[in-house]
C-alpha distance (Angstrom), angle and dihedral (degrees) to the residues before:
residue distance angle dihedral
M1 . . .
A2 3.78 . .
S3 3.75 134.7 .
Q4 3.76 114.2 -64.4
T5 3.78 99.4 -152.8
S6 3.81 119.6 141.7
E7 3.80 91.7 24.9
P8 3.81 121.8 134.4
N9 3.78 118.4 -113.5
V10 3.83 100.7 -97.7
K11 3.77 121.9 176.2
P12 3.84 118.9 -148.0
S13 3.77 110.0 -99.2
W14 3.78 136.4 158.4
K15 3.82 86.4 -127.8
L16 3.79 87.7 71.2
V17 3.79 93.5 60.1
G18 3.80 108.9 106.8
P19 3.83 120.8 126.0
G20 3.79 88.7 20.8
L21 3.80 89.4 61.4
V22 3.79 87.9 54.3
V23 3.82 89.7 50.8
A24 3.83 90.1 50.8
A25 3.81 91.0 50.3
T26 3.78 94.4 44.7
G27 3.77 102.3 37.4
V28 3.80 98.4 58.3
G29 3.78 108.4 68.9
A30 3.75 132.8 169.0
A31 3.84 90.8 -93.6
D32 3.81 91.0 58.1
L33 3.77 91.7 50.9
V34 3.79 91.8 48.3
A35 3.80 92.8 50.2
T36 3.80 90.2 50.1
L37 3.81 92.0 45.0
V38 3.81 91.9 52.5
A39 3.82 90.9 47.3
G40 3.78 90.2 51.6
A41 3.78 90.9 47.5
R42 3.82 92.5 52.1
F43 3.80 102.8 36.9
G44 3.77 107.3 17.2
Y45 3.83 111.1 -145.9
V46 3.82 96.1 -23.8
L47 3.83 93.5 104.6
L48 3.80 97.9 45.2
W49 3.79 88.9 109.3
A50 3.84 89.6 62.5
V51 3.82 90.1 59.1
V52 3.78 90.7 53.0
L53 3.80 90.2 46.8
G54 3.82 90.2 51.4
C55 3.78 91.8 53.6
L56 3.80 92.4 49.6
L57 3.81 91.3 49.4
K58 3.81 92.0 51.8
I59 3.83 91.4 47.6
V60 3.82 88.3 58.1
L61 3.81 93.2 47.4
V62 3.79 97.2 45.4
E63 3.82 92.0 44.1
G64 3.81 86.8 56.5
V65 3.77 92.2 51.8
G66 3.78 91.7 47.5
R67 3.82 92.9 45.5
W68 3.80 91.5 52.6
T69 3.78 91.9 49.4
L70 3.80 95.5 49.2
A71 3.81 97.7 39.0
T72 3.81 96.1 48.4
G73 3.79 103.2 27.3
T74 3.81 88.8 -132.1
S75 3.78 135.3 105.6
I76 3.78 127.8 -101.6
Y77 3.83 90.2 -111.5
E78 3.75 90.3 53.3
G79 3.80 86.5 54.6
W80 3.79 93.0 48.9
A81 3.81 90.7 50.6
K82 3.80 89.7 56.3
L83 3.78 90.5 57.8
G84 3.78 91.4 62.6
K85 3.79 143.5 -83.9
W86 3.80 91.7 -71.6
T87 3.79 89.9 78.0
S88 3.81 91.0 59.0
V89 3.82 91.1 45.3
Y90 3.81 86.8 61.4
F91 3.82 101.0 32.8
V92 3.77 101.2 48.3
P93 3.84 99.1 55.1
Y94 3.78 88.5 40.2
I95 3.81 97.3 55.1
I96 3.83 91.2 45.2
I97 3.82 97.6 48.1
W98 3.81 93.4 35.6
G99 3.82 91.1 51.9
F100 3.80 92.9 52.4
V101 3.82 95.4 48.5
Y102 3.80 95.5 38.2
G103 3.78 91.4 48.8
A104 3.77 90.2 59.3
A105 3.84 93.1 43.8
A106 3.80 93.5 48.7
M107 3.79 94.1 49.2
S108 3.79 91.1 45.0
G109 3.81 91.5 51.3
S110 3.78 92.0 50.4
G111 3.78 91.7 45.2
L112 3.83 91.3 51.5
G113 3.79 93.1 60.1
L114 3.79 93.1 44.5
N115 3.82 92.1 48.1
A116 3.80 90.7 51.9
L117 3.79 90.0 50.9
F118 3.80 98.2 38.8
P119 3.83 111.9 18.9
I120 3.80 92.9 -176.2
L121 3.80 88.5 104.5
P122 3.84 130.0 39.6
T123 3.79 118.6 -107.7
W124 3.78 94.1 -105.3
A125 3.85 91.7 53.3
W126 3.79 91.7 49.7
G127 3.80 88.1 47.5
M128 3.81 92.5 53.7
L129 3.81 90.6 48.0
S130 3.83 90.3 49.6
G131 3.81 90.4 51.4
V132 3.79 92.7 51.5
V133 3.79 94.0 45.5
G134 3.80 91.3 46.8
A135 3.80 91.4 49.5
A136 3.82 91.0 50.4
L137 3.84 91.5 50.8
V138 3.80 93.8 54.9
W139 3.81 95.7 33.2
F140 3.79 97.0 60.2
G141 3.78 102.4 21.8
R142 3.79 127.9 90.0
Y143 3.82 120.1 -126.0
S144 3.80 92.0 -101.8
T145 3.79 90.8 56.2
F146 3.79 91.5 46.2
E147 3.82 90.7 51.5
K148 3.81 91.0 52.2
I149 3.83 91.1 50.5
C150 3.81 89.4 51.7
A151 3.80 89.8 50.2
I152 3.80 90.2 55.8
F153 3.75 92.9 50.2
V154 3.82 91.0 47.5
G155 3.75 88.0 54.1
V156 3.81 91.7 51.1
M157 3.83 91.0 46.9
F158 3.78 91.5 49.1
I159 3.81 94.9 49.7
T160 3.82 96.8 44.1
V161 3.81 102.6 39.1
C162 3.78 95.8 38.0
G163 3.80 89.3 41.9
A164 3.79 90.3 56.4
A165 3.80 89.3 51.1
I166 3.82 93.3 50.8
L167 3.82 89.6 46.5
T168 3.78 89.9 62.0
V169 3.86 91.2 58.5
P170 3.82 95.1 -132.1
N171 3.81 123.8 -144.3
L172 3.82 104.0 -110.5
G173 3.81 93.1 -162.3
E174 3.79 92.2 57.2
I175 3.81 91.5 45.0
F176 3.81 91.9 56.2
S177 3.81 91.2 45.6
G178 3.80 87.3 59.4
L179 3.80 89.5 67.0
V180 3.83 89.4 72.9
P181 3.85 108.4 90.3
R182 3.80 111.0 -113.2
L183 3.80 133.2 159.3
P184 3.80 111.4 -153.1
E185 3.79 116.5 -167.1
G186 3.82 112.3 -72.8
S187 3.78 94.0 13.0
T188 3.85 101.3 107.5
V189 3.76 95.2 93.0
Y190 3.80 91.9 47.9
V191 3.82 91.7 49.2
L192 3.76 90.8 53.3
S193 3.81 91.3 45.5
L194 3.80 92.5 51.3
A195 3.79 95.3 43.6
G196 3.77 92.8 43.0
G197 3.77 103.2 35.6
V198 3.80 101.3 48.7
G199 3.77 110.9 110.2
G200 3.76 110.7 0.9
T201 3.81 142.4 -66.5
I202 3.83 118.9 -132.1
T203 3.82 88.9 16.0
L204 3.80 87.4 69.8
A205 3.77 88.9 66.4
A206 3.83 89.7 47.6
Y207 3.81 89.4 65.0
G208 3.79 92.3 86.7
Y209 3.80 90.8 56.0
W210 3.79 91.6 51.4
L211 3.83 88.7 51.5
R212 3.80 89.1 54.6
E213 3.81 92.8 47.1
K214 3.81 88.9 49.6
G215 3.80 90.3 53.8
W216 3.83 95.9 -111.7
S217 3.80 97.9 131.3
T218 3.82 109.7 136.0
P219 3.84 135.7 62.3
R220 3.80 91.5 -101.3
F221 3.83 86.7 76.9
M222 3.81 92.7 56.2
K223 3.79 96.2 104.2
V224 3.81 91.8 43.6
M225 3.81 89.5 51.1
R226 3.80 91.8 52.0
I227 3.78 92.3 50.2
D228 3.83 90.0 46.9
N229 3.81 92.4 49.1
T230 3.80 95.1 46.8
M231 3.79 93.2 48.6
A232 3.81 89.6 49.4
Y233 3.79 91.8 59.5
V234 3.78 93.1 42.0
V235 3.82 85.8 59.6
T236 3.82 91.0 43.4
G237 3.81 91.0 49.5
I238 3.81 92.1 50.7
F239 3.84 90.7 52.1
V240 3.77 93.5 50.7
I241 3.79 95.2 42.5
A242 3.81 89.0 51.4
T243 3.81 89.0 54.3
L244 3.81 90.9 49.0
I245 3.79 88.9 52.0
V246 3.80 91.7 51.9
G247 3.79 90.5 49.6
A248 3.74 93.5 47.4
E249 3.80 97.1 44.6
L250 3.80 100.1 38.0
L251 3.77 103.0 32.8
Y252 3.83 111.3 17.4
S253 3.81 94.0 47.9
A254 3.83 91.0 48.2
G255 3.80 96.3 40.8
Q256 3.82 91.8 -119.0
S257 3.78 128.8 141.4
V258 3.82 138.0 -163.5
Q259 3.80 135.0 -154.7
S260 3.81 117.3 -81.9
G261 3.85 92.6 -129.1
D262 3.80 128.7 77.4
K263 3.79 89.4 -81.9
G264 3.78 87.4 71.1
L265 3.80 88.9 75.9
V266 3.80 90.8 53.5
E267 3.81 88.4 50.4
L268 3.78 88.9 52.2
A269 3.78 89.0 53.3
G270 3.81 86.4 57.8
V271 3.80 90.7 52.2
L272 3.80 90.0 51.2
E273 3.79 90.3 50.1
S274 3.78 93.6 51.4
R275 3.80 92.1 49.5
Y276 3.79 104.9 34.5
G277 3.81 106.7 14.5
V278 3.78 139.9 -98.3
W279 3.83 93.2 -64.0
A280 3.82 91.8 62.5
S281 3.79 90.5 51.3
K282 3.80 93.5 49.3
V283 3.80 93.7 47.6
F284 3.78 91.2 50.6
L285 3.79 92.0 48.5
I286 3.80 89.0 53.3
G287 3.77 87.1 54.0
L288 3.80 91.0 48.7
F289 3.82 89.9 54.4
A290 3.83 90.4 47.3
V291 3.81 91.0 52.6
A292 3.81 94.0 48.1
F293 3.79 97.8 41.2
S294 3.82 95.6 45.3
S295 3.81 88.6 54.0
L296 3.78 88.5 48.9
I297 3.81 96.6 53.9
G298 3.80 91.5 39.8
V299 3.78 91.9 57.4
W300 3.81 92.4 40.3
N301 3.84 86.3 58.7
G302 3.78 107.3 31.3
V303 3.80 102.0 39.2
S304 3.80 89.6 41.8
L305 3.79 87.3 59.3
M306 3.80 90.3 51.1
F307 3.81 91.6 50.7
A308 3.82 90.3 46.4
D309 3.80 89.7 53.5
F310 3.82 90.9 51.3
L311 3.84 91.3 49.7
R312 3.82 90.1 47.4
R313 3.74 91.8 54.8
V314 3.80 93.4 45.7
R315 3.80 88.5 54.5
K316 3.85 89.8 46.3
E317 3.77 94.6 -123.0
P318 3.83 123.3 154.1
I319 3.78 118.1 -85.2
D320 3.83 91.3 -114.3
S321 3.81 93.4 54.5
L322 3.80 109.6 144.0
K323 3.81 89.6 -142.1
A324 3.80 87.5 72.9
R325 3.79 97.2 47.3
T326 3.78 130.7 85.8
G327 3.83 106.2 -60.0
G328 3.79 93.7 16.5
V329 3.78 123.2 133.3
Y330 3.82 94.9 -110.7
Y331 3.80 89.9 49.5
K332 3.83 91.0 50.9
I333 3.82 92.5 50.8
Y334 3.82 91.2 63.9
I335 3.82 93.1 44.2
L336 3.79 87.1 57.9
W337 3.83 90.2 48.5
L338 3.84 91.7 51.2
T339 3.81 93.0 47.1
F340 3.76 115.1 39.4
P341 3.86 112.7 26.5
P342 3.87 91.8 50.6
M343 3.83 90.6 56.4
I344 3.80 88.9 79.2
M345 3.81 87.6 68.4
L346 3.78 97.4 53.6
P347 3.83 101.1 77.6
F348 3.82 96.3 29.9
G349 3.79 107.3 40.0
R350 3.78 130.2 -116.4
P351 3.82 125.9 -60.0
E352 3.80 110.6 -113.4
G353 3.84 95.9 -136.9
L354 3.80 92.5 54.5
I355 3.77 92.2 47.6
I356 3.81 91.3 52.9
A357 3.83 90.9 49.0
Y358 3.81 88.5 49.2
T359 3.80 90.8 50.5
V360 3.77 94.4 47.8
L361 3.83 93.9 50.3
G362 3.80 95.2 38.8
A363 3.81 93.8 49.2
F364 3.77 91.0 65.4
F365 3.82 100.9 41.8
M366 3.80 95.0 92.0
P367 3.86 94.5 48.6
F368 3.83 86.6 45.1
L369 3.81 90.7 53.7
G370 3.80 93.9 44.5
L371 3.81 95.3 48.9
T372 3.79 95.9 43.7
L373 3.78 90.6 49.3
I374 3.82 89.2 56.3
F375 3.80 89.9 57.9
L376 3.78 96.0 40.3
L377 3.79 96.9 46.0
N378 3.82 92.2 51.0
S379 3.80 94.7 49.6
K380 3.82 123.9 112.1
E381 3.80 90.3 -111.8
M382 3.82 89.6 72.0
G383 3.79 93.9 65.4
Q384 3.81 110.7 177.6
W385 3.81 89.6 -2.7
K386 3.80 94.7 69.1
N387 3.77 119.1 132.0
R388 3.77 120.3 -87.2
W389 3.82 118.2 -134.6
Y390 3.81 92.9 -98.5
A391 3.79 91.1 53.6
N392 3.78 89.8 53.7
V393 3.80 91.0 49.5
G394 3.81 90.4 48.9
L395 3.80 94.2 49.6
A396 3.80 91.2 47.3
L397 3.76 91.4 52.2
I398 3.80 90.9 47.5
A399 3.82 91.1 50.8
A400 3.85 90.3 50.4
L401 3.83 92.9 47.6
F402 3.76 94.2 49.8
A403 3.83 92.8 43.4
Y404 3.82 88.3 56.2
L405 3.81 89.9 47.0
G406 3.83 89.3 48.3
F407 3.78 92.9 53.3
N408 3.79 89.5 50.3
E409 3.82 90.0 52.6
L410 3.81 90.7 50.0
I411 3.78 92.5 50.7
G412 3.76 89.9 49.5
A413 3.81 91.7 48.9
F414 3.78 93.6 53.3
T415 3.78 98.7 37.9
G416 3.80 97.4 39.2
D417 3.83 92.3 -125.1
């Protein structure tokens, strides 16, 4: 988006993928796959273009986060703080409430897949165990170890989800026809969900912290970052398109449907078993666990780094404070918050008031990110890496789209639709 002068000559290569691989592993959760599965079951391939659009939008947003980090040498939270106290008024309640609710959802999603594979323990018990194991992995491990673990899970996700899509023998002609934008009746909400939900929310902002942990901290890594980011959303797009194919071929063609919650993926495993045998079901359930657990450890690491950075700034410590890095005390505080308090929700359900607060705050994170990036990426600190006019137009459109989606989520939360 900005000038690329003074950059080294870097050729695209899968070996360059680092933080982007973590984004791919973290950004696609069970909820994203369910939303795509339901869209495929209702509309076939008609909304495929919305998945592609979603990936392009996230490339723009994450590139902005990465560009700010590399051009200024500071974190995204440091940038938000420079815009005024209003950013902290929004961000602090959000990261606290979001962490509590997401912690429960992530553990539950991981537990669901394990319970389907090994019903010796209830879902909530498997969920608690997943949370503790995930916390241990990011608590003791270095970033390089964490990145390798994410790479393994991405591989499992790729093989299982894409394998299920190939198994259905998709109609290539119909797939390509889905790239033409169309809006069938009743599809608006699904279009917004696919375009807005592909590839994460708050984890997009965590990308800058993963760049720092990787050691990419100066403008000379700008081209590498862009390659890394683009490849991340190519992988993400393949995952989601594969899920849409499964929904279209297994459910839409047969007139079947599944639940809109995480249990919809377990139902899909049952459909695979009835059509292709037990082995297909088991392989898909392994993929379901990989999707859920990779998101869990990604958030446990990335969002904990964001919280640690906030706490560091509150305590007026230098930006390179080890307390705010992977393994630091501030980082570990949020890991504990994500893991243990949410466990009380697993056996007993989720309190309605907290869910509404979570929805209200979460609905506006993407517009918040888009709008703040417009201000940050046009500041003097960016130097030659300032936004061009088309980048500003793109971010403004993204903020408007996600604001509209956010209002729809709020209406649904309060009306029960």
